[in-house]
C-alpha positions as MATLAB code, in Angstrom:
seq = 'MNAGVAACGDQATDAASLLSPDQLLAAIAGRLAEPFPLITWARELGDLHAALISAVVNPQRNAPEVTEAALCADIAKVIDKINSWAASTMRHGRCARRHTHTFGEVISHVAKTYAEAWWTVLHSDCEELRHSAWVHLGEVRDGYAHLIGDIRAGRVQLPLGWRGIRHTEPPG';
ca = [
      47.231   68.246  -25.962;
      47.480   71.854  -26.166;
      45.839   74.046  -23.397;
      43.906   75.915  -25.751;
      42.585   73.135  -27.637;
      41.647   71.383  -24.435;
      39.617   74.683  -23.180;
      37.615   74.289  -26.143;
      36.857   70.732  -25.456;
      37.958   69.413  -28.749;
      39.914   66.147  -28.965;
      42.477   65.373  -31.416;
      41.877   62.789  -34.269;
      42.871   59.303  -33.540;
      46.390   58.603  -34.873;
      45.402   55.295  -36.466;
      42.904   56.897  -38.731;
      45.678   58.795  -40.673;
      48.367   57.659  -43.003;
      51.707   58.828  -42.443;
      53.604   60.394  -45.164;
      55.516   57.423  -45.829;
      52.264   55.204  -45.958;
      50.699   57.866  -48.305;
      53.228   57.895  -50.782;
      53.630   53.948  -50.581;
      49.552   53.594  -51.163;
      49.773   56.020  -53.979;
      52.497   54.008  -55.509;
      50.584   50.671  -54.997;
      53.179   49.501  -52.475;
      50.561   49.660  -49.581;
      47.731   46.922  -50.003;
      45.933   46.656  -46.747;
      42.177   46.563  -46.847;
      41.604   50.183  -45.628;
      39.819   52.684  -47.556;
      42.206   55.757  -47.794;
      44.991   53.433  -49.018;
      42.583   52.343  -51.721;
      41.512   55.965  -52.571;
      45.048   57.376  -52.502;
      46.150   54.425  -55.031;
      43.340   55.187  -57.053;
      44.164   59.102  -57.364;
      47.745   58.114  -57.981;
      46.430   56.342  -60.928;
      44.013   58.739  -62.215;
      46.712   61.419  -61.878;
      49.281   59.328  -63.978;
      46.387   58.785  -66.631;
      45.578   62.518  -66.715;
      49.331   63.269  -67.509;
      49.163   60.656  -70.189;
      45.824   62.167  -71.543;
      46.980   65.543  -71.783;
      50.453   64.713  -73.312;
      49.463   61.913  -75.515;
      45.857   62.300  -76.202;
      45.682   60.328  -79.499;
      47.032   57.222  -77.476;
      44.016   56.822  -75.234;
      41.001   55.219  -75.868;
      38.100   57.593  -76.956;
      36.210   57.665  -73.404;
      39.726   58.336  -71.897;
      39.674   62.102  -71.881;
      40.980   64.771  -69.714;
      37.246   65.766  -68.552;
      36.285   62.208  -67.734;
      39.639   61.574  -65.687;
      38.957   64.996  -63.495;
      35.418   63.773  -62.920;
      36.941   60.399  -61.436;
      39.326   62.421  -59.642;
      36.432   64.504  -58.092;
      34.545   61.387  -57.442;
      37.582   59.955  -55.223;
      38.268   63.115  -53.496;
      34.138   63.297  -52.404;
      34.862   59.831  -51.296;
      37.686   60.779  -49.163;
      35.867   63.714  -47.772;
      32.867   61.717  -47.041;
      35.049   59.457  -44.912;
      37.035   62.556  -43.187;
      33.720   63.998  -42.300;
      32.608   60.769  -40.479;
      36.199   59.835  -39.038;
      38.157   63.153  -38.214;
      37.040   64.929  -35.324;
      36.590   68.793  -36.231;
      37.656   71.131  -33.295;
      35.668   74.264  -32.886;
      38.631   76.371  -31.817;
      41.408   75.123  -34.254;
      42.614   77.119  -37.119;
      40.876   76.366  -40.680;
      42.660   74.954  -43.675;
      41.849   75.786  -47.037;
      41.792   72.591  -48.661;
      39.839   69.463  -47.718;
      41.308   66.157  -46.892;
      40.528   64.472  -50.369;
      42.029   67.768  -51.973;
      44.994   67.360  -50.091;
      45.576   63.504  -50.636;
      44.569   64.388  -54.376;
      47.374   67.143  -54.468;
      50.020   64.525  -52.971;
      48.854   62.055  -55.548;
      49.220   64.807  -58.586;
      52.829   65.696  -57.148;
      53.760   62.333  -57.004;
      52.392   61.476  -60.573;
      54.025   64.544  -62.050;
      57.222   63.945  -60.172;
      57.785   60.405  -61.586;
      56.751   61.328  -64.905;
      59.520   64.130  -65.095;
      62.071   61.690  -63.623;
      61.070   59.161  -66.187;
      60.515   61.487  -69.123;
      62.992   64.415  -69.005;
      66.566   64.582  -70.028;
      66.946   67.755  -67.897;
      68.711   66.682  -64.432;
      67.816   69.928  -63.027;
      64.274   69.520  -63.904;
      64.126   65.875  -62.498;
      65.843   66.993  -59.482;
      63.353   70.055  -59.008;
      60.678   67.683  -59.258;
      61.960   65.422  -56.630;
      62.353   68.551  -54.257;
      59.052   69.372  -54.832;
      57.568   66.175  -54.028;
      59.657   66.278  -51.002;
      58.192   69.308  -50.131;
      54.562   68.347  -50.426;
      55.611   64.917  -48.333;
      56.599   67.474  -45.644;
      53.716   69.717  -45.808;
      51.591   66.525  -45.653;
      53.426   65.725  -42.485;
      52.900   68.862  -40.794;
      49.249   68.822  -41.679;
      48.692   65.447  -40.132;
      50.490   66.523  -36.827;
      48.428   69.491  -37.011;
      45.387   67.401  -37.376;
      46.130   64.867  -34.742;
      47.013   67.443  -32.127;
      43.743   69.429  -33.086;
      45.326   72.523  -34.116;
      43.516   72.633  -37.503;
      40.353   71.896  -39.029;
      39.845   70.940  -42.607;
      36.812   71.961  -44.570;
      33.985   69.224  -45.507;
      34.244   70.106  -48.963;
      32.122   71.413  -51.795;
      31.615   70.049  -55.234;
      32.021   73.098  -56.972;
      32.606   73.357  -61.053;
      32.946   70.352  -62.513;
      34.593   69.562  -65.853;
      31.996   68.393  -68.305;
      32.578   67.140  -71.960;
      31.742   69.664  -74.653;
      28.532   68.719  -76.494;
      29.423   66.825  -79.576;
];
């Protein structure tokens, strides 16, 4: 453990409570089906972000209740569940540097990037665009890996979250 972290009396998060980058991507893709809430929520976020792409690109192909605002609200609910889980599972070091995003926001960002990369690979004829999407997903995966390493070592503290301004349906 880092001497600066130990001097503050902080302990690192249990390694078993966090998904590795490969586990997270497998969970988002639905290829990891262990009975662990974070796996379930990662899959939900992957599905919701994929549905959001469809709702934005082809809104007429969706049921009337499947709107961008409804999907964003569902995404926010899953983010809140992850943030609640993280608040009770992850130890928060007092001396660790602060991160800008909650754990739920980070997982959602990885899921969004995964959905967008796969959508691009499957729907674009531009090889350069497909390659760029795949490279970006790799960068996000690597960023998540570094963040998990920092969380486990007690070098970073994630904010607990704020519900913030939410999308709402326009009055109709």
